[in-house]
MIMAR-357079 format. One line per 2 residues: their letters; for each residue z, y negated, x negated of C-alpha. Coordinates in Angstrom, 3 decimals. Each point is the difference from the previous one (the first is absolute). Example, Ala and Ser with C-alpha at 12.3 -4.5 7.8 and 13.67 -1.06 7.14 Angstrom:
<recs>
as = 7.800 4.500 -12.300 ~ -0.660 -3.440 -1.370
</recs>
This chain:
<recs>
mi = -16.785 -15.090 -13.169 ~ -0.527 3.779 0.060
sk = 3.140 2.012 0.726 ~ 1.184 2.470 -2.612
wv = -0.146 2.930 2.447 ~ -3.610 -0.867 0.906
ee = -1.017 -0.005 -3.683 ~ 1.540 3.448 -0.356
el = -1.361 1.452 3.256 ~ -3.571 -1.261 -0.540
es = 0.016 0.566 -3.752 ~ -3.156 2.151 0.060
in = -1.990 -2.044 2.540 ~ -3.712 -0.191 -0.746
ig = -1.968 -1.969 2.572 ~ -2.852 -0.538 -2.451
dk = 0.897 -3.527 -1.077 ~ 3.176 -1.095 -1.827
rl = 0.225 -3.176 2.059 ~ -0.107 2.028 3.214
nq = 2.715 2.308 -1.371 ~ 2.274 -3.006 -0.486
rv = -0.914 -1.445 3.376 ~ 0.958 3.229 1.788
kr = 3.335 0.001 -1.825 ~ 0.658 -3.618 0.949
fl = -0.884 0.702 3.619 ~ 2.329 3.026 0.125
st = 2.837 -2.029 -1.562 ~ -0.445 -2.807 2.521
as = -0.502 2.282 3.024 ~ 3.089 2.060 -0.864
rk = 2.099 -3.172 0.202 ~ -1.239 -0.802 3.523
ps = -1.349 3.303 1.377 ~ -0.118 -1.098 3.634
as = -1.766 -3.325 -0.677 ~ -3.691 -0.679 0.587
ic = -2.191 -0.378 -3.076 ~ -0.115 -3.769 0.489
sm = 3.787 -0.365 0.140 ~ 0.628 2.320 -2.954
fh = -1.311 -2.578 -2.439 ~ 0.926 -3.606 -0.774
tr = -3.423 -1.551 -0.619 ~ -3.467 0.114 1.509
ke = -1.388 1.136 -3.354 ~ 2.275 3.078 0.003
vq = -1.010 0.871 3.564 ~ -3.703 -0.266 -0.847
aa = 0.536 2.212 -3.066 ~ 1.680 2.648 2.205
yr = -2.919 0.057 2.439 ~ -2.533 0.148 -2.835
ly = 1.902 2.957 -1.462 ~ -0.624 2.154 3.063
dn = -3.580 -1.247 0.327 ~ -0.851 1.436 -3.428
dl = -1.963 3.267 0.099 ~ 1.958 1.302 -3.008
vt = 3.258 -0.053 1.952 ~ 0.482 3.225 1.985
eq = 2.996 1.667 1.583 ~ -0.246 2.936 -2.427
ki = 0.065 -2.212 -3.109 ~ 3.118 -1.747 1.297
fd = 1.634 3.307 0.942 ~ -0.762 1.951 -3.214
ph = 2.587 -1.649 -2.318 ~ 2.731 0.432 2.620
lk = -0.972 3.658 0.395 ~ 0.208 0.499 -3.771
kt = 3.539 -1.435 -0.069 ~ 0.940 2.056 3.061
le = -1.066 3.221 -1.713 ~ 2.160 -0.951 -2.993
rv = 2.984 -0.346 2.345 ~ -0.911 3.250 1.777
se = -0.103 1.939 -3.283 ~ 3.641 -0.956 -0.659
qs = 1.220 1.771 3.180 ~ 0.605 3.699 0.617
vv = -0.960 -0.194 3.704 ~ -2.267 -2.614 1.595
lc = -0.790 -0.272 3.705 ~ -3.454 -1.348 0.837
lc = 0.252 -1.458 3.505 ~ -3.418 -0.326 1.629
dt = -0.714 -1.862 3.226 ~ -2.495 -2.249 1.791
ts = 0.561 -3.389 1.596 ~ -2.299 -2.413 1.815
ln = -0.466 -3.677 -0.883 ~ -0.694 -1.992 3.152
yt = -2.606 -2.769 -0.330 ~ -0.914 -0.314 3.684
tr = 0.675 -3.741 0.066 ~ -1.820 -0.616 -3.287
kt = -3.547 -0.764 1.133 ~ -0.972 -0.658 -3.631
qp = 0.274 3.729 -0.853 ~ -3.386 1.465 1.033
ds = 0.586 3.098 -2.154 ~ 2.936 1.241 2.072
gy = -0.254 3.033 2.285 ~ 1.817 1.536 2.949
is = 3.591 1.007 -0.771 ~ 1.122 1.088 3.490
sn = -1.296 1.030 3.413 ~ 0.561 -3.500 1.430
na = -2.744 -1.420 -2.265 ~ 2.423 -1.622 -2.459
qg = -1.817 -0.921 -3.212 ~ 1.093 0.403 -3.591
ff = 0.220 2.328 -2.958 ~ 1.837 3.150 -1.008
lh = 2.070 0.631 -3.101 ~ 0.799 3.509 -1.185
ag = 2.573 -0.157 -2.793 ~ 2.047 2.312 -2.149
la = 3.450 -1.119 -1.160 ~ 1.840 1.775 -2.830
it = 3.803 0.080 0.272 ~ 2.864 2.016 -1.459
pd = 2.202 2.226 2.208 ~ 2.566 -2.854 -0.237
rl = -2.706 -2.244 1.537 ~ -0.701 -2.202 -3.003
hl = -3.541 -1.345 0.461 ~ -2.070 0.830 -3.085
gv = -3.287 -1.499 1.153 ~ -3.134 0.448 2.077
iq = -2.101 2.995 -1.036 ~ -2.863 -0.341 2.455
qk = -1.680 -2.693 2.074 ~ -2.952 0.232 2.344
fw = -1.146 -2.871 2.219 ~ -2.727 0.400 2.570
ar = -1.359 -1.189 3.327 ~ -1.491 2.335 2.578
dk = -3.764 -0.239 0.235 ~ -0.702 -1.485 3.429
sk = -3.483 1.520 0.084 ~ 1.217 3.587 -0.377
se = 2.262 2.072 2.146 ~ 1.389 3.487 -0.391
ks = -0.171 0.369 3.799 ~ -3.688 0.931 -0.222
ih = 0.913 3.162 -1.911 ~ 3.133 2.026 0.623
rd = 2.297 -0.625 -2.936 ~ 0.719 3.709 -0.521
fl = -3.630 0.488 -1.026 ~ -0.042 -2.803 -2.544
pi = 0.628 0.836 -3.675 ~ 3.374 -1.273 -1.223
ee = -1.712 -2.535 -2.289 ~ -1.435 -1.790 3.074
ke = 3.309 -0.280 1.844 ~ 2.607 -2.724 -0.418
sf = 2.526 2.792 -0.520 ~ -1.673 0.618 -3.372
rw = 2.295 -2.730 -1.375 ~ 2.930 2.433 0.258
le = -1.776 2.575 -2.143 ~ -0.910 -2.776 -2.438
sy = 3.684 -0.971 -0.154 ~ 1.045 3.546 -0.778
in = -2.707 0.403 -2.665 ~ 1.200 -3.289 -1.506
cc = 3.548 1.434 -0.145 ~ -1.358 3.109 -1.758
ei = -1.723 -2.197 -2.580 ~ 3.286 -1.838 -0.586
ae = 1.754 3.376 -0.409 ~ -2.520 0.902 -2.707
kc = 0.602 -3.307 -1.830 ~ 3.803 0.098 0.372
ks = 0.678 3.660 -0.761 ~ 3.748 -0.504 -0.492
sr = 0.381 -1.337 3.561 ~ -0.040 1.972 3.225
iv = -2.333 -1.884 2.357 ~ 0.563 0.446 3.743
hv = -2.535 -1.299 2.529 ~ 1.837 -1.072 3.187
sd = -1.675 -0.958 3.279 ~ 0.615 -0.122 3.735
re = -1.863 1.874 2.747 ~ -3.334 -1.752 -0.479
gd = -0.255 1.612 -3.432 ~ 0.243 3.522 1.423
ii = -3.477 1.276 -0.911 ~ -0.624 3.540 -1.211
ei = -2.252 -1.217 -2.830 ~ 3.110 -1.185 -1.885
fl = 1.549 3.472 0.145 ~ -3.267 1.567 -1.189
ey = -0.206 -2.535 -2.845 ~ 3.564 0.833 -1.054
qs = -0.717 3.735 0.076 ~ -3.181 -0.435 -2.039
rk = 1.550 -2.272 -2.632 ~ 3.195 2.049 -0.305
st = -1.986 3.129 -0.811 ~ -1.807 -1.712 -2.880
gi = 2.460 -2.579 -1.342 ~ 2.194 -2.913 1.080
aa = 0.351 -1.084 3.622 ~ 2.170 -2.626 1.639
df = 2.494 1.336 2.535 ~ -0.068 -1.240 3.578
ii = 2.261 -0.684 2.984 ~ -1.913 -0.689 3.213
rs = 1.388 -0.299 3.503 ~ -1.933 2.436 2.184
nh = -2.280 -1.355 2.719 ~ -1.736 3.232 1.034
nr = 1.433 3.219 1.427 ~ -2.385 2.160 -1.983
li = -0.713 3.708 0.144 ~ 1.742 2.046 -2.683
ds = -0.043 3.617 -1.138 ~ 3.292 1.683 0.862
dk = 0.335 3.759 -0.551 ~ -3.772 0.357 0.393
as = 0.116 -1.718 3.404 ~ -1.122 -3.534 0.768
kk = 2.780 -2.309 1.050 ~ 0.611 -3.734 0.398
ly = 1.841 -1.794 -2.814 ~ 2.708 -1.726 2.051
eh = 0.847 3.057 2.087 ~ 0.313 2.113 -3.162
in = 2.380 -2.436 -1.736 ~ 2.082 -0.556 3.151
al = 0.614 3.752 0.201 ~ 1.586 0.117 -3.470
ee = 3.729 0.017 -0.649 ~ 1.798 -3.338 -0.323
lg = 0.976 -0.747 -3.606 ~ 2.456 -2.816 0.629
il = 0.480 -3.515 1.301 ~ -0.871 -3.152 -1.934
ef = 1.123 -3.558 0.642 ~ -1.714 -3.195 -1.173
ei = -0.769 -3.568 1.043 ~ -3.310 -1.366 1.233
id = -1.125 -3.547 0.842 ~ -1.357 -0.774 3.464
rv = -3.515 -1.470 -0.265 ~ 0.595 -2.479 2.833
td = 3.576 -1.197 -0.575 ~ 0.257 0.678 -3.775
kk = 3.462 1.449 0.705 ~ 1.276 3.143 -1.694
rt = 1.169 3.023 1.938 ~ 1.353 3.370 -1.076
vr = -2.114 3.047 0.767 ~ 1.302 3.597 0.070
qs = -2.722 2.616 -0.207 ~ -0.093 3.766 -0.047
vk = -2.070 1.439 -2.855 ~ -2.406 2.913 -0.046
ag = -2.457 0.806 -2.761 ~ -2.551 2.581 -1.050
sv = -3.330 0.636 -1.708 ~ -3.231 0.500 1.949
ai = -3.709 0.549 -0.574 ~ -2.046 -2.506 2.010
ks = -3.334 1.338 1.192 ~ -2.959 -2.065 -1.177
ke = -2.196 -1.451 2.754 ~ -3.155 0.759 -2.004
kg = -1.359 3.494 -0.471 ~ 0.165 1.250 -3.543
kp = 2.765 -2.412 -0.999 ~ 3.281 1.635 -1.127
dv = 3.230 -0.258 1.946 ~ 2.346 -2.666 -1.347
kv = 3.586 0.827 -0.973 ~ 2.528 -2.784 0.655
nv = 3.755 -0.321 0.415 ~ 1.237 -1.415 3.308
ic = 3.287 -1.698 0.904 ~ 0.869 -0.503 3.669
lk = 2.561 -2.699 0.842 ~ 1.223 -0.433 3.588
ei = 2.501 -2.670 1.018 ~ 3.253 1.132 1.601
dp = 1.498 -2.187 2.758 ~ -2.255 -3.092 -0.264
pe = 1.286 -3.291 1.466 ~ -0.260 -0.247 3.768
ge = -3.457 -1.063 1.130 ~ -1.706 0.861 -3.320
ep = -2.317 2.893 -0.773 ~ 1.339 2.392 -2.659
iv = -1.599 -0.388 -3.425 ~ -2.004 3.114 -0.896
wy = -1.748 0.277 -3.359 ~ -2.101 2.783 -1.483
ll = -0.436 -0.667 -3.714 ~ -2.720 1.812 -1.945
ts = 0.646 0.180 -3.724 ~ -0.888 1.723 -3.243
lp = 3.517 -0.562 -1.352 ~ 2.407 2.972 -0.075
ir = 2.272 0.540 3.039 ~ 1.930 3.082 -1.133
tl = 3.442 -1.587 0.386 ~ 1.580 -2.619 2.236
ge = 0.279 -2.253 -3.067 ~ -3.778 0.158 -0.570
ik = -0.594 -0.699 3.691 ~ 2.311 -3.037 -0.181
av = -2.022 -1.311 -2.964 ~ -3.241 0.242 2.000
ik = 1.588 -1.851 2.926 ~ 1.372 -2.678 -2.328
yy = -3.475 -0.513 -1.442 ~ -1.573 -0.233 3.455
la = 2.606 -2.504 1.220 ~ -0.974 -2.226 -2.945
rw = -3.397 -0.421 1.706 ~ 1.611 -2.925 1.861
ev = -0.459 -2.043 -3.199 ~ -3.751 -0.250 0.568
ei = 0.701 -1.547 3.410 ~ 2.257 -2.591 -1.660
ff = -2.693 -0.570 -2.627 ~ -2.628 -0.723 2.684
kt = 2.461 -2.296 1.790 ~ 0.455 -1.931 -3.246
yk = -3.762 -0.133 -0.491 ~ -0.797 -1.230 3.510
sg = 3.051 -2.130 0.859 ~ 1.258 -1.058 -3.431
ck = -3.402 -0.618 -1.599 ~ -1.634 -0.925 3.349
ve = -3.176 1.766 -1.045 ~ -1.495 -0.289 3.505
ek = 0.178 -3.800 -0.233 ~ -2.019 -0.198 -3.204
sl = -3.677 -0.808 0.531 ~ -2.894 -0.061 -2.475
rs = -3.012 0.334 2.353 ~ -1.255 3.387 -1.282
ak = 1.409 3.427 -0.807 ~ -1.499 -0.202 -3.494
rl = 2.229 -2.998 -0.735 ~ 2.942 1.154 2.112
fp = 0.539 3.514 -1.387 ~ 0.879 -1.180 -3.555
lf = 2.609 -2.294 1.563 ~ 1.309 2.931 2.069
sl = 0.358 1.978 -3.228 ~ 1.938 -2.759 -1.739
ll = 2.375 -0.352 2.963 ~ 0.728 3.758 -0.222
ii = 1.440 -0.608 -3.472 ~ 2.239 -2.760 1.380
aw = 1.223 2.226 2.856 ~ 0.824 2.729 -2.528
rl = 1.842 -2.455 -2.264 ~ 2.266 -1.213 2.834
nf = 1.016 3.543 0.927 ~ 0.341 0.989 -3.654
ll = 2.542 -2.786 -0.583 ~ 1.939 0.932 3.132
hm = 0.292 3.680 -0.933 ~ 0.551 -0.626 -3.710
nr = 3.041 -1.970 1.111 ~ 1.269 3.061 1.881
vm = -0.731 2.429 -2.834 ~ 1.073 -2.146 -3.007
pe = 1.976 -2.999 1.330 ~ 1.824 -0.754 -3.278
is = -3.037 -0.674 -2.189 ~ -0.765 -3.592 -0.965
ce = -2.169 -1.993 2.399 ~ -1.673 -1.517 -3.082
lf = -2.180 3.127 -0.134 ~ -1.631 -1.035 3.287
fe = 0.396 -3.771 0.351 ~ -0.875 -3.021 -2.113
es = 2.797 -2.220 -1.341 ~ -0.872 -2.815 2.392
ew = 0.096 2.459 2.923 ~ 3.431 1.489 -0.581
ka = 1.590 -3.326 -0.962 ~ -1.458 -1.851 2.996
gy = 0.873 2.936 2.269 ~ 3.599 0.051 -1.194
va = 0.518 -3.741 0.538 ~ -1.784 -0.069 3.372
at = 1.857 3.023 1.410 ~ 3.499 -0.749 -1.358
rd = -0.128 -3.826 -0.146 ~ 1.706 0.353 -3.383
rk = -1.591 -2.216 -2.655 ~ 1.822 1.777 -2.813
ip = -2.625 2.557 -0.994 ~ 1.297 3.256 -1.536
se = -0.837 0.557 -3.658 ~ -1.374 3.471 0.736
pp = -2.536 0.889 2.724 ~ 1.600 1.645 3.061
tl = -0.541 3.648 0.860 ~ -2.957 1.009 2.140
ek = 2.390 0.693 2.890 ~ 1.342 -3.563 -0.094
mi = -3.476 -1.489 -0.352 ~ -1.293 1.916 3.027
yy = 3.069 -1.233 1.886 ~ -0.805 -3.607 -0.960
ia = -3.617 0.425 1.096 ~ 1.001 1.630 3.294
kl = 2.440 -2.848 0.593 ~ -2.838 -2.492 -0.410
gg = -1.890 2.073 2.580 ~ 2.826 -0.204 2.564
yl = 2.309 2.865 -0.974 ~ 3.598 -0.731 1.006
gr = 1.677 2.748 -2.031 ~ 2.752 0.641 2.530
kn = 2.468 2.839 -0.514 ~ -1.785 2.452 2.300
ds = -3.563 -1.089 -0.841 ~ -2.228 2.666 -1.502
qp = -1.890 -0.570 -3.237 ~ -2.810 -2.570 0.309
gv = -3.377 1.437 0.903 ~ -3.511 -0.845 -1.124
kl = -0.507 -2.693 2.673 ~ 2.892 -2.066 -1.368
lw = -1.444 0.555 -3.452 ~ -3.459 -1.371 0.766
lg = 1.510 -2.979 1.854 ~ 2.390 -0.649 -2.879
ia = -2.715 0.339 -2.650 ~ -1.969 -2.859 1.566
al = 3.110 -2.226 0.057 ~ 0.966 1.049 -3.544
hn = -3.288 -1.139 -1.466 ~ 0.223 -3.375 1.654
ya = 3.290 -0.464 -1.868 ~ -1.491 1.509 -3.183
da = -2.929 -2.442 0.117 ~ 2.441 -2.900 0.347
we = 2.090 1.453 -2.853 ~ -3.020 0.072 -2.312
lf = -0.910 -3.561 0.960 ~ 3.415 -1.662 0.078
gp = 2.508 2.479 -1.439 ~ 1.641 -0.063 -3.471
gs = -2.604 -0.175 -2.738 ~ -2.887 -0.953 2.277
kt = -2.495 -2.516 -1.362 ~ 0.336 -2.126 3.110
kq = 3.754 -0.434 -0.551 ~ -0.397 -0.734 -3.696
ei = -2.632 -2.633 0.675 ~ 2.235 -1.661 2.609
</recs>
């Protein structure tokens, strides 16, 4: 059976064959019920498993054809928002132990093998996941190396860093399609390339351009009162505008801690490294931590942005948007740990990349449900779950066989699912996270399958 949400999300899919369209939908429905399972254990019969493998062996099935209908729906969701943050980042997919993946390349200096994924995730400032707006999978060519030519002398199109410019251009194209929405490209230090600033300046002078927030990675030369000066030294010399306080999550322990930072901000003109290229005007926010915990280095951020920073309120908005970049880390965690993408094997990149693309949709869906619950907890869960799912989930989580006449709210349904995933719901427990959700989803669908087979109204029960 194809889930209702899959029918809606892949409504415009066009693989090139109607039977393949339906097969992709069925695979997505099944995989979303058991995202961490292997392909063999996702299905109940040998025939279904063989059909899944044949699907990815078909030349008509590509990652772009699977991604396109999701992108179309994502843009519809984007166009409904006034501000959309496009979080761009790269992650590696480790296939070192998979000897059946000859297409993989080097992903680290210790000769680990695998692939790279560069993705763009669209979210609201309240962190509701709207969808994936960009995907790029690749393996490094083992026969070529940038070491033979100094990277500074290579054109941007021949560098791996070109993906960041591609991401920004993609955001600009979305801004042109969704004119009522303010699109903001957000990236960490790896995305600090001057070509993005030049692209913004060029597009802004002729039409629509996406805004950007990029954490600085280079202490560049700037023009200051007709004298060359370094960016960081110039900003550090400015007057303090105030002190901001917010929470961050430690990458290692996943624990939150409060950070107090002094704020300085100003506008600069970055000198272009190429002769004849214009200087680039950007706004800069400097954030330095005050009194960090003992034994820890103070957090220091230099944020480069095209957004206005005239008031402390505008500066706070930029910082809020940048802090939301953590959502792409959670998204990748869901993709790699929840969907176990690195444990899926299809012998060649040509067959594997379409599967990677489909799993991206599942990772988005899990985070979408989690954040929809936080944004609109009182809406009916029936908008997101089948009847057999919410009824089976209610009975399994509460052990109450008296099913309510009306579907529970989304908040209650997420609670039931999290409970099936191991959530205790104690007084001081925080809201369930995405890990409990993906564990609970797998348990929920085991109960839902049994409900469809043996529950009220099932053919099996009537025949008995």
